[in-house]
C-alpha positions as CSV (number, residue, x, y, z in Angstrom):
1,M,-1.3,-15.4,-1.4
2,R,1.5,-14.3,-3.9
3,A,4.9,-15.9,-4.8
4,I,7.9,-14.8,-2.8
5,Y,10.6,-13.1,-4.9
6,P,14.5,-12.9,-4.0
7,G,14.2,-9.1,-3.7
8,D,11.2,-8.9,-1.2
9,I,12.0,-7.2,2.1
10,T,11.1,-9.1,5.3
11,R,7.9,-8.0,7.2
12,R,10.3,-6.8,9.9
13,Q,12.1,-4.6,7.6
14,F,8.7,-3.4,6.1
15,E,7.2,-2.5,9.8
16,V,10.1,0.2,10.0
17,I,8.7,1.9,6.9
18,R,5.2,1.2,7.3
19,P,4.3,4.3,9.2
20,T,5.9,6.6,6.6
21,L,3.8,4.8,3.8
22,E,0.7,5.0,6.0
23,S,1.2,8.7,6.8
24,A,1.3,9.4,3.1
25,R,-2.0,8.2,2.4
26,K,-5.2,10.1,1.9
27,T,-7.9,8.6,4.2
28,T,-10.7,7.2,1.8
29,H,-11.8,3.8,2.0
30,P,-10.2,0.7,3.5
31,R,-7.6,-0.9,1.7
32,I,-8.0,-4.0,0.0
33,T,-4.4,-5.2,-0.8
34,D,-1.8,-5.6,1.7
35,L,0.4,-2.4,1.7
36,Y,3.5,-5.2,2.1
37,D,2.5,-6.8,-1.2
38,I,2.4,-3.4,-3.1
39,F,5.5,-2.3,-1.6
40,C,7.3,-5.5,-2.7
41,A,5.8,-5.3,-6.2
42,A,7.0,-1.6,-6.6
43,L,10.7,-2.7,-5.4
44,Y,10.2,-5.6,-7.9
45,R,9.4,-3.5,-10.7
46,K,12.1,-0.9,-9.9
47,R,14.8,-3.6,-9.9
48,E,13.5,-4.9,-13.3
49,D,14.0,-1.6,-14.8
50,Y,17.6,-1.7,-14.2
51,H,18.1,-5.1,-15.6
């Protein structure tokens, strides 16, 4: 389980964009890390780039 950050979106908000993210993925092997965690980490990194 990871820490919750102020910039995280809610799971409900994430479910709106999940289909777009899933459709961009090539079918390879099952994902080990939760896509929500990956997306929130990307948002965090993007936000840190501006500070």
